[in-house]
C-alpha positions as CSV (number, residue, x, y, z in Angstrom):
1,M,107.0,120.3,104.7
2,R,106.9,116.9,106.2
3,R,104.3,114.4,105.1
4,L,102.3,111.8,107.1
5,V,103.0,108.5,105.4
6,E,100.7,105.5,105.7
7,I,102.2,102.1,105.0
8,R,99.5,99.5,104.5
9,S,100.7,95.9,104.4
10,Y,98.4,93.2,103.1
11,K,98.4,89.5,103.8
12,L,96.8,88.0,100.7
13,Q,95.0,84.7,100.1
14,P,97.7,82.2,99.1
15,G,98.7,82.3,95.4
16,T,96.7,85.4,94.6
17,A,99.4,88.1,94.5
18,E,99.5,88.4,90.7
19,R,95.8,88.7,90.3
20,F,95.6,91.1,93.2
21,H,98.3,93.3,91.6
22,A,96.5,93.3,88.3
23,L,93.3,94.4,90.0
24,V,95.0,97.1,92.0
25,T,97.0,98.4,89.1
26,E,94.1,98.5,86.6
27,Q,91.3,99.6,88.9
28,A,92.1,100.7,92.5
29,I,95.2,102.9,91.9
30,P,93.6,104.9,89.1
31,M,90.6,105.5,91.3
32,L,92.7,106.5,94.3
33,R,94.7,108.9,92.0
34,A,91.4,110.3,90.5
35,A,90.3,111.0,94.1
36,Q,93.5,113.1,94.5
37,M,95.2,110.7,96.9
38,D,98.9,110.8,96.9
39,V,99.8,107.2,96.1
40,V,103.6,107.0,96.8
41,A,104.2,103.3,96.0
42,Y,102.5,100.0,95.8
43,G,103.3,96.4,94.8
44,P,104.2,92.9,95.8
45,S,106.6,92.3,98.7
46,L,110.1,91.4,97.7
47,H,110.4,88.8,100.5
48,E,106.9,87.2,100.9
49,P,104.9,85.8,98.0
50,D,101.5,86.5,99.6
51,A,102.3,90.0,100.9
52,Y,101.6,93.4,99.3
53,F,102.0,97.0,100.2
54,L,100.4,100.4,99.5
55,I,102.1,103.6,100.6
56,R,100.2,106.9,100.6
57,A,101.1,110.4,101.9
58,Y,98.9,113.0,103.6
59,A,99.2,116.4,105.0
60,D,98.2,115.2,108.5
61,L,96.0,112.8,110.4
62,H,92.9,114.9,109.7
63,A,93.6,114.9,105.9
64,R,94.2,111.1,106.0
65,H,90.8,110.5,107.8
66,A,88.9,112.9,105.5
67,E,90.4,111.5,102.2
68,Q,89.9,107.9,103.2
69,E,86.3,108.5,104.4
70,A,85.5,110.2,101.1
71,F,87.1,107.5,99.0
72,Y,86.0,104.4,100.8
73,G,82.5,105.8,101.3
74,S,82.1,106.7,97.7
75,R,79.6,105.0,95.4
76,A,82.3,104.5,92.8
77,W,84.4,102.4,95.3
78,R,81.5,100.5,96.9
79,E,79.9,99.6,93.6
80,G,83.2,99.2,91.8
81,P,86.2,97.0,92.6
82,R,85.7,97.0,96.4
83,E,84.3,93.4,96.7
84,S,86.9,92.0,94.2
85,V,89.8,93.7,96.1
86,L,88.5,92.5,99.5
87,F,88.2,88.9,98.2
88,F,92.0,88.6,98.0
89,I,92.8,90.1,101.4
90,Q,93.2,87.9,104.5
91,S,94.3,90.8,106.7
92,Y,96.1,94.2,106.6
93,L,98.0,96.4,109.0
94,N,98.5,100.2,108.8
95,T,101.5,102.0,110.1
96,V,101.5,105.8,110.0
97,I,104.7,107.8,110.4
98,W,106.1,111.3,109.6
99,M,108.6,111.6,106.8
100,S,110.5,114.3,105.1
101,P,109.6,115.3,101.6
102,E,112.9,113.9,100.4
103,A,112.2,110.5,102.0
104,V,108.7,110.4,100.4
105,E,110.3,111.2,97.0
106,D,112.9,108.5,97.5
107,L,110.2,105.9,98.2
108,R,108.4,107.1,95.1
109,R,111.5,106.7,93.0
110,Q,112.6,103.4,94.4
111,N,109.1,101.9,93.7
112,A,108.1,104.0,90.8
113,S,105.7,101.8,89.0
114,G,104.6,99.7,92.0
115,A,105.3,96.8,89.7
116,S,108.8,96.1,91.0
117,A,109.7,92.5,90.2
118,R,110.7,90.1,92.9
119,G,114.4,90.2,93.3
120,A,114.9,93.6,91.7
121,G,117.9,95.3,93.1
122,E,119.4,92.1,94.5
C-alpha cells in the first residue's frame, strides 16, 4: 500500500546544524516515535551546511493532519523541546508526495540513523 511522504526541509540559523541535530536526535525524534509517527529519515543536508531534513510517512492526508495536530498540540511538545527547536529554524518547507512502500523503505535504509555524515557515499 502506498504511503504519503512528507519531506520537510529546514533552513537553520548559520552555524547551528550540529547543535540542532543533537537536539533533534536526543529529544524530538524520540518524542515523534513515542507518538507513533513514522519517522523515515532525518539529518543534515549533504550539500548545504545550514540545511536539515525530516521525512515522515503517513497513510493519507487525513492521518498526516491528525497525527501532527495531536503531536504539535501536545503538552509534552509545547512544554518540552519546542522553543529550543524553533530557536534554530529560520524557515522550513514541506513537500508531500505519494511513494511506494519500497521507495519509503529505500529512503529509510539509505538514511538509517539520520546521522549521515557529510560526504557519505561520495
